[in-house]
NUZAKOL-364585 format. One line per 4 residues: their letters; for each residue x, y, z of C-alpha. Coordinates in steps of 0.02 Angstrom, whole numbers, padded with zeros to 5 digits, m for minus. Example, Ala and Ser with C-alpha at 12.3 -4.5 7.8 and 13.67 -1.06 7.14 Angstrom:
// residues 2
as> 00615/m00225/00390  00684/m00053/00357;
This chain:
// residues 672
xxxx> 05010/04297/03231  05047/04488/03302  04924/04562/03152  04801/04445/03220;
xxxx> 04837/04509/03401  04828/04682/03336  04660/04656/03254  04591/04573/03432;
xxxx> 04640/04734/03521  04550/04849/03377  04388/04743/03382  04428/04647/03222;
xxxx> 04426/04483/03268  04284/04382/03372  04296/04249/03494  04289/04079/03413;
xxxx> 04102/04017/03411  04141/03852/03489  04190/03973/03673  04006/03998/03694;
xxxx> 03995/03973/03884  03887/03848/03962  03733/03879/04068  03642/03782/04192;
xxxx> 03484/03771/04241  03359/03939/04208  03481/04052/04271  03621/04137/04167;
xxxx> 03791/04126/04247  03913/04285/04234  03948/04357/04079  04069/04458/04158;
xxxx> 04228/04390/04252  04170/04333/04434  04239/04408/04582  04274/04355/04765;
xxxx> 04369/04271/04881  04470/04097/04900  04540/04016/05063  04687/03944/04993;
xxxx> 04837/04065/05008  04784/04149/05147  04717/04033/05274  04821/03898/05211;
xxxx> 04766/03698/05212  04642/03695/05354  04491/03835/05354  04377/03825/05463;
xxxx> 04184/03890/05476  04230/04015/05608  04359/04088/05478  04249/04074/05327;
xxxx> 04117/04172/05413  04229/04303/05485  04286/04322/05304  04122/04330/05239;
xxxx> 04076/04447/05364  04225/04569/05320  04179/04554/05130  04011/04659/05178;
xxxx> 04069/04769/05318  04222/04836/05198  04126/04872/05042  04194/04733/04951;
xxxx> 04032/04649/04934  03959/04785/04850  04107/04837/04741  04076/04650/04651;
xxxx> 04158/04520/04749  04028/04400/04806  04094/04222/04777  04150/04144/04966;
xxxx> 04261/03988/04901  04305/03866/05019  04479/03782/04931  04552/03609/04965;
xxxx> 04556/03506/05129  04389/03539/05182  04341/03365/05181  04341/03238/05346;
xxxx> 04503/03124/05357  04403/02986/05253  04329/03100/05135  04157/02992/05104;
xxxx> 04020/02923/05221  03989/02726/05200  03861/02789/05065  03986/02869/04956;
xxxx> 03948/03063/04990  04078/03186/05015  04103/03241/05215  04147/03381/05286;
xxxx> 04261/03373/05419  04180/03410/05584  04329/03491/05665  04327/03609/05554;
xxxx> 04159/03635/05505  04028/03593/05667  03889/03629/05573  03921/03562/05418;
xxxx> 03923/03653/05230  03746/03684/05203  03727/03767/05362  03888/03887/05323;
xxxx> 03812/03901/05130  03665/03965/05207  03747/04094/05303  03858/04151/05156;
xxxx> 03699/04163/05047  03623/04277/05187  03751/04400/05174  03700/04411/04999;
xxxx> 03866/04328/04929  03866/04178/04846  03973/04002/04908  04108/03924/04810;
xxxx> 04185/03721/04869  04333/03620/04798  04379/03472/04726  04484/03367/04612;
xxxx> 04443/03282/04431  04554/03148/04510  04510/02998/04633  04554/03019/04813;
xxxx> 04739/02927/04838  04773/02932/05013  04967/02998/05042  04961/03088/04869;
xxxx> 04818/03210/04853  04669/03266/04979  04496/03246/04902  04441/03188/04727;
xxxx> 04273/03161/04616  04344/03030/04497  04332/02855/04500  04146/02868/04465;
xxxx> 04088/03017/04577  04061/03163/04459  03893/03150/04453  03853/03137/04628;
xxxx> 03960/03244/04707  03898/03385/04563  03726/03331/04636  03763/03356/04795;
xxxx> 03865/03520/04779  03686/03591/04719  03585/03506/04839  03700/03607/04955;
xxxx> 03655/03763/04880  03825/03800/04813  03853/03924/04663  04016/03876/04599;
xxxx> 04147/03731/04584  04346/03728/04576  04413/03585/04511  04587/03529/04527;
xxxx> 04704/03436/04453  04822/03356/04581  04737/03172/04609  04713/03186/04420;
xxxx> 04902/03204/04374  04937/03077/04504  04808/02952/04423  04905/02997/04241;
xxxx> 04729/03049/04179  04698/03149/04014  04618/03332/04087  04539/03367/03932;
xxxx> 04429/03199/03945  04398/03224/04126  04345/03399/04138  04217/03362/04001;
xxxx> 04139/03242/04089  04132/03346/04255  04058/03494/04151  03931/03385/04094;
xxxx> 03903/03333/04284  03895/03498/04335  03761/03557/04184  03675/03394/04222;
xxxx> 03641/03418/04400  03479/03345/04474  03453/03522/04572  03473/03616/04392;
xxxx> 03568/03734/04496  03680/03848/04405  03869/03813/04477  04042/03916/04380;
xxxx> 04158/03785/04344  04321/03831/04391  04434/03727/04280  04604/03709/04389;
xxxx> 04721/03613/04293  04892/03675/04375  05003/03566/04317  05163/03653/04217;
xxxx> 05313/03589/04170  05475/03625/04201  05402/03673/04364  05311/03524/04417;
xxxx> 05426/03397/04316  05407/03325/04133  05228/03281/04065  05177/03293/03917;
xxxx> 05092/03456/03816  04921/03393/03823  04908/03378/04029  04984/03521/04068;
xxxx> 04897/03707/04115  04955/03790/03940  04836/03668/03856  04672/03711/03932;
xxxx> 04648/03849/03832  04599/03740/03666  04465/03655/03765  04400/03742/03922;
xxxx> 04311/03888/03839  04181/03777/03786  04130/03695/03940  04227/03803/04084;
xxxx> 04177/03987/04145  04356/03998/04175  04539/03901/04153  04699/03915/04230;
xxxx> 04822/03939/04126  04982/03919/04216  05040/03846/04384  05008/03920/04559;
xxxx> 05055/04108/04564  05120/04071/04738  05122/03993/04875  05031/04006/05044;
xxxx> 05068/04143/05115  05188/04198/04976  05150/04287/04816  05286/04371/04728;
xxxx> 05292/04479/04593  05400/04407/04474  05268/04269/04487  05144/04394/04430;
xxxx> 05207/04445/04286  05258/04260/04245  05082/04201/04264  05023/04356/04171;
xxxx> 05133/04319/04025  05076/04135/03999  04902/04192/04033  04915/04310/03887;
xxxx> 04969/04177/03756  04774/04152/03695  04676/04322/03715  04572/04256/03565;
xxxx> 04472/04122/03681  04409/04242/03809  04243/04310/03799  04085/04345/03878;
xxxx> 04056/04221/04011  04233/04121/03974  04397/04194/04049  04573/04153/04052;
xxxx> 04621/04124/04236  04796/04187/04292  04761/04141/04470  04724/04230/04622;
xxxx> 04765/04408/04696  04881/04433/04826  04875/04593/04919  04987/04611/05057;
xxxx> 05066/04411/05041  05229/04479/04982  05241/04611/04865  05221/04807/04887;
xxxx> 05069/04895/04869  05137/04953/04707  05183/04791/04654  04987/04743/04692;
xxxx> 04913/04875/04601  05000/04823/04470  04955/04647/04485  04763/04727/04510;
xxxx> 04803/04825/04334  04858/04675/04239  04724/04569/04295  04592/04691/04255;
xxxx> 04625/04713/04070  04660/04527/04062  04470/04521/04080  04520/04386/04220;
xxxx> 04429/04332/04384  04450/04444/04520  04485/04323/04667  04559/04399/04824;
xxxx> 04704/04263/04897  04744/04359/05064  04677/04334/05236  04539/04468/05203;
xxxx> 04537/04506/05407  04720/04583/05392  04685/04696/05219  04739/04865/05249;
xxxx> 04664/05030/05206  04763/05046/05050  04731/04861/04985  04544/04873/04987;
xxxx> 04565/05051/04896  04642/04957/04773  04539/04816/04756  04388/04930/04752;
xxxx> 04427/05045/04641  04262/05102/04528  04368/05145/04364  04463/04968/04361;
xxxx> 04338/04869/04427  04221/04939/04257  04373/04900/04143  04381/04715/04202;
xxxx> 04212/04696/04212  04181/04785/04025  04041/04674/03940  04136/04657/03798;
xxxx> 04238/04538/03875  04398/04569/03770  04572/04514/03858  04716/04634/03818;
xxxx> 04872/04622/03700  05015/04681/03710  05070/04817/03573  05252/04824/03526;
xxxx> 05398/04738/03584  05419/04634/03732  05528/04716/03853  05571/04809/04013;
xxxx> 05430/04937/03962  05279/04871/03871  05130/04942/03822  04957/04825/03835;
xxxx> 04788/04869/03750  04603/04816/03801  04427/04858/03691  04294/04922/03780;
xxxx> 04128/04882/03731  04103/05072/03696  04243/05074/03569  04375/05168/03722;
xxxx> 04540/05075/03744  04600/05025/03914  04790/05053/03883  04923/04993/04016;
xxxx> 05091/05072/04022  05204/04934/04127  05368/04945/04200  05453/04794/04230;
xxxx> 05615/04860/04294  05689/04895/04435  05709/05097/04415  05562/05224/04364;
xxxx> 05528/05237/04171  05431/05364/04062  05329/05256/03963  05246/05319/03808;
xxxx> 05126/05240/03683  05048/05312/03509  04852/05321/03517  04853/05280/03301;
xxxx> 04943/05101/03361  04801/05062/03495  04653/05056/03356  04604/05236/03388;
xxxx> 04603/05378/03246  04594/05569/03266  04703/05711/03344  04631/05752/03505;
xxxx> 04606/05606/03646  04536/05620/03818  04645/05504/03937  04560/05475/04131;
xxxx> 04719/05388/04236  04600/05244/04327  04695/05263/04478  04722/05445/04503;
xxxx> 04566/05497/04421  04628/05639/04316  04582/05677/04175  04677/05762/04031;
xxxx> 04684/05798/03833  04817/05715/03734  04864/05757/03554  04914/05575/03525;
xxxx> 05049/05524/03633  05020/05432/03795  05141/05447/03917  05149/05406/04103;
xxxx> 05301/05405/04236  05309/05241/04292  05382/05189/04452  05482/05020/04458;
xxxx> 05373/04873/04462  05223/05000/04419  05087/05007/04288  04984/05164/04228;
xxxx> 04808/05141/04168  04706/05250/04070  04553/05231/03971  04567/05329/03794;
xxxx> 04444/05382/03687  04406/05524/03563  04408/05718/03628  04269/05816/03582;
xxxx> 04211/05990/03610  04318/06108/03710  04514/06076/03737  04539/05993/03899;
xxxx> 04683/06011/04011  04844/05960/03921  04916/05797/03973  05071/05827/04054;
xxxx> 05194/05683/04125  05289/05742/04290  05435/05629/04293  05491/05537/04446;
xxxx> 05640/05593/04556  05789/05501/04480  05966/05480/04517  06047/05475/04334;
xxxx> 06239/05468/04383  06223/05359/04540  06252/05185/04612  06096/05088/04654;
xxxx> 06148/05134/04838  06205/05297/04916  06286/05307/05076  06275/05431/05226;
xxxx> 06348/05601/05190  06360/05572/04989  06296/05703/04876  06199/05656/04706;
xxxx> 06126/05718/04569  05929/05702/04537  05821/05750/04388  05641/05770/04362;
xxxx> 05586/05772/04173  05422/05852/04139  05349/05820/03956  05204/05886/03857;
xxxx> 05081/05794/03775  04944/05904/03758  04891/06008/03596  04905/06150/03716;
xxxx> 05045/06238/03789  05076/06260/03981  05142/06406/04070  05287/06440/04206;
xxxx> 05312/06257/04223  05418/06223/04403  05484/06091/04495  05504/06087/04698;
xxxx> 05600/05941/04761  05612/05899/04956  05698/05773/05055  05716/05708/05216;
xxxx> 05757/05814/05368  05917/05861/05382  05962/05829/05196  06004/05965/05091;
xxxx> 05934/06006/04901  05995/06134/04793  05914/06187/04614  06042/06183/04482;
xxxx> 05929/06230/04327  05828/06367/04286  05620/06339/04228  05581/06391/04046;
xxxx> 05437/06516/04028  05326/06383/03937  05303/06206/03879  05243/06199/03708;
xxxx> 05162/06038/03648  05273/05887/03612  05413/05960/03724  05481/05910/03877;
xxxx> 05641/06005/03995  05721/05917/04138  05728/05982/04316  05905/05956/04397;
xxxx> 05939/05953/04576  06101/05935/04689  06055/05819/04860  06163/05802/04979;
xxxx> 06125/05653/05112  06118/05694/05297  06287/05623/05375  06192/05523/05506;
xxxx> 06058/05466/05368  05964/05315/05415  06007/05177/05332  05843/05110/05225;
xxxx> 05747/05177/05099  05718/05368/05103  05573/05479/05006  05616/05609/04891;
xxxx> 05459/05701/04837  05427/05799/04671  05297/05924/04658  05289/05985/04473;
xxxx> 05151/06138/04435  05113/06234/04297  04982/06357/04230  04842/06309/04094;
xxxx> 04743/06438/04007  04576/06438/04081  04614/06306/04216  04718/06399/04335;
xxxx> 04871/06321/04424  04895/06121/04418  05019/06037/04521  05064/05826/04498;
xxxx> 05160/05754/04633  05298/05591/04609  05392/05509/04714  05542/05410/04726;
xxxx> 05637/05290/04865  05806/05303/04883  05907/05167/04974  06029/05229/05100;
xxxx> 06163/05091/05120  06190/05031/05310  06365/05012/05396  06485/04920/05280;
xxxx> 06567/04785/05359  06724/04790/05461  06831/04644/05499  06827/04474/05471;
xxxx> 06633/04455/05457  06512/04317/05452  06394/04389/05299  06243/04301/05320;
xxxx> 06252/04399/05480  06275/04564/05426  06126/04681/05349  06110/04645/05188;
xxxx> 06011/04790/05061  05890/04668/04983  05872/04466/04942  05765/04388/04842;
xxxx> 05716/04195/04830  05640/04121/04690  05500/04031/04805  05480/04062/05012;
xxxx> 05602/04184/05072  05799/04200/05083  05849/04089/05256  05994/04132/05353;
xxxx> 06100/04004/05407  05981/03857/05354  05902/03798/05193  05793/03899/05106;
xxxx> 05610/03890/05203  05721/03857/05376  05667/03662/05378  05841/03600/05386;
xxxx> 06023/03654/05415  06135/03717/05276  06201/03511/05215  06293/03496/05047;
xxxx> 06372/03309/04995  06339/03259/05174  06418/03406/05276  06336/03505/05356;
xxxx> 06383/03714/05362  06335/03800/05521  06323/03961/05438  06267/04037/05262;
xxxx> 06116/04092/05150  05980/03956/05089  05888/04006/04938  05779/03957/04776;
xxxx> 05816/04011/04617  05813/04136/04544  05893/04236/04675  05993/04386/04722;
xxxx> 06075/04457/04884  06138/04617/04890  06250/04695/05020  06337/04867/05032;
xxxx> 06543/04848/05064  06588/05032/05030  06761/04972/04941  06797/04925/05138;
xxxx> 06833/04751/05090  06955/04637/05015  06909/04469/05006  06767/04340/04985;
xxxx> 06738/04168/05042  06606/04024/05019  06550/03865/04971  06408/03852/04844;
xxxx> 06312/03723/04775  06129/03630/04814  06067/03582/04983  06058/03395/05026;
xxxx> 05858/03448/05035  05824/03427/04863  05868/03222/04880  05693/03206/04973;
xxxx> 05583/03285/04859  05632/03176/04693  05753/03167/04543  05698/03303/04462;
xxxx> 05761/03498/04436  05898/03546/04572  06031/03642/04439  06085/03826/04478;
xxxx> 06221/03932/04408  06311/04040/04547  06375/04212/04519  06477/04352/04632;
xxxx> 06450/04531/04548  06551/04687/04609  06475/04853/04546  06401/04763/04407;
xxxx> 06546/04660/04353  06552/04451/04385  06679/04412/04495  06643/04231/04506;
xxxx> 06540/04115/04397  06523/03922/04438  06424/03869/04278  06285/03751/04298;
xxxx> 06299/03656/04467  06187/03470/04502  06157/03414/04670  06316/03299/04656;
xxxx> 06425/03469/04654  06483/03624/04755  06606/03738/04711  06725/03843/04816;
xxxx> 06726/04049/04813  06886/04139/04846  06859/04319/04777  06954/04477/04785;
xxxx> 06835/04630/04830  06963/04755/04830  06847/04931/04787  06688/04863/04781;
xxxx> 06536/04961/04831  06392/04862/04789  06411/04660/04794  06270/04547/04712;
xxxx> 06261/04349/04758  06159/04284/04622  06078/04114/04590  06017/04063/04426;
xxxx> 05894/03919/04363  06039/03845/04240  05875/03875/04116  05777/03748/04156;
xxxx> 05660/03841/04295  05668/03826/04474  05586/03670/04513  05697/03595/04669;
xxxx> 05807/03730/04659  05872/03732/04852  06038/03840/04825  06170/03873/04974;
xxxx> 06288/04016/05010  06377/03908/05129  06514/03980/05268  06496/04154/05176;
xxxx> 06631/04255/05260  06711/04438/05203  06875/04498/05258  06845/04700/05278;
C-alpha cells in the first residue's frame, strides 16, 4: 500500500478507468474541484431568500466569485412544512422564499454564479428527516431541479439511513435520474452520505461514508468521505484533521471530474486564522471541493485573503486532479505531497502539535531528481533555492505549503529557515515577573552560504530582552545555529497570550540583506486561585470540548443543568469528549474535589455511546484516573494538589468515539 501511494505521488499510477466522471447534457461538468458556498454551517437550518441573495452579492463584491467560488448552495430545510404539492412536486417554504426558487436561481445566475440545491436519497419521513426524494420521486425531482435551472444537487442520506436503504443502489438510481433529466441540463452531483460509525451508532460498512469511495467515482462529481466536519456554527481543528485523514484513505480514486470530499471550509467557526489556513492548505492539496461553510457576510479580511490566495487555489485547481499522499510516517509532524500537471510537487509540512516545530522533507523522497530545487512558498510568495532539503518553521496547528520544482539558471536566494521563538525550558504557562529562556534556530538549506546572520527579539512593553549568544560570521549550506535570549516578563504582565517577535536577517551575495519575521504566542497565566474556590467560576487558561464548547454550571451546550443519576449539581463544567480544561494554580493549592460522570441528558439520545474516562493531571503527572465510566457510573475525586503549577482536567472517549459523551466535572472545588 505504501509503495502504491508513493507511486501515485510520483505520477506513476493512473486513476482507475471506471472512475471517469459523468456528464449531463451537452456542456461538460467541472473537471477541477468545484468551489462555492453552502448555507448549512453558517446560516443554520432555515436559510432565507434574503440571506442567500446577500451572500451571492458578497461573493461578487468580495472578489471571491472571481477567485473561483461560483456555486451558491441552498442546503436543507428549504422546503415547505408539507414538502410536496398535491401533484407531487417539491415546494419551497413561502415564508423563507416568498418569490419561489426559480426567481432566486435567476438572481444567482444574474450575478455570474451557479445555483445548488439539496435533497435526500431516502423518502421523507415526518419527525425523522426533513426532505427526501425517495419513494419513487428521483426522476421527478431531478427534472424539477433542472427545470428550475439548478446547476448542482447535494443528495444527503439522513432519510436514507432512517429507511435502512443501501447507499450504492439508491445513489446510482439518483445519478441516472440526474443524467437523464428532461431538460438535459448538466448538474453537479454531490453524493453526501455522512453516516459514520461509531459517531452515528453502529451500521454495516456498506451503509457508511467510508464505503462511498468504492462506487461513487463512477456516478458523482464528489462524495463525502466521513461524517460532518462540525456542527452548525462550530467547526473545530481536531475534526478538520479527523476528516482530512479519513479523506486521505483512497487518493487513487480521485481524478479530473471526480473528487473525495472531506466537507466544508470553516473560517471563523471556531478555528484560529492559523488553523483555518491549515485547513485551506490540506483541502487544496487533497484536490477537494472548496465550499465555504461560514456566514459570508461576517468574514474578515484575513479569511478572504486565505480563501482567495491565487497560488493556493492554483494547486487545488491543478488540471491533473491528483490528490496528495503522505510521504513518511504519520505523527505530530508530517509531509504530504501532490503531483502537479507540469511535474512540480506541492509539498505540505504539517504540524499537528501544540508547539512550533521545524519540519523538513527530502526532495528525493517526493519524486524529484537533481541537486537544485526552487521552492515557492504558496502563502508568503517567497521564492528560494534548496540543495535538496525542504524545511519550514511551522507554528502549532500550522502548515507550510511549497510548490517545488527543479531549479535552472543563476542560483537563487538560499532557502533559510528562520525559526519561531521557543521556550525550551519553560512550562506551557509563564507568570508575571518570571524569567524564561527563548531560542530562535536558523538553518541554511540552500546551496550557497549566507553571511552575518542575526536575530532581533522583541517583546511586549515592560518586558526585558537580553541576547545571550554571539552570531556567527556566516552560515554554510546545510548548517544551523541557535540564538538564545533571556526574557523577563513585566511584573504586571497582562494575563492571556502575548507575542514574541523574531526578526532574522542575513546577507546573500548579489541579493543584499534578506529578512524574515516569525512570531510566537506566550501564554501568561491569570492570578492563581485563593481560598476555597468553585473552580468552574475561576478563569481557565484554555478549555476544549469534543463538540460544542465547555459549559459552566450546565451540561455541555447549556440546555440543561448538570445532572447525574438523578442528582442535580448547581456548579461544575459540562464537556463532550475529548476535552481538556487547563487552570493555573501556581503551586498555591492543596486539594481538588469533584464528582465526575456522564450527564443524564445522554438518556434522551439513545442507548449508544456515553462512555468516558476522566483524569486529573498536575504538571504532566496523572493524579487521578477514573477508568471507563458509563451512564450508570459516577466517581468521587479527592486529589492532593500540593505544589501543582498547571492543572489539566482531561476527558477521553474510552476508545469508542465521542458519540453521546456528555461528561461532567460536578461540584469542582479547590482549596488554595
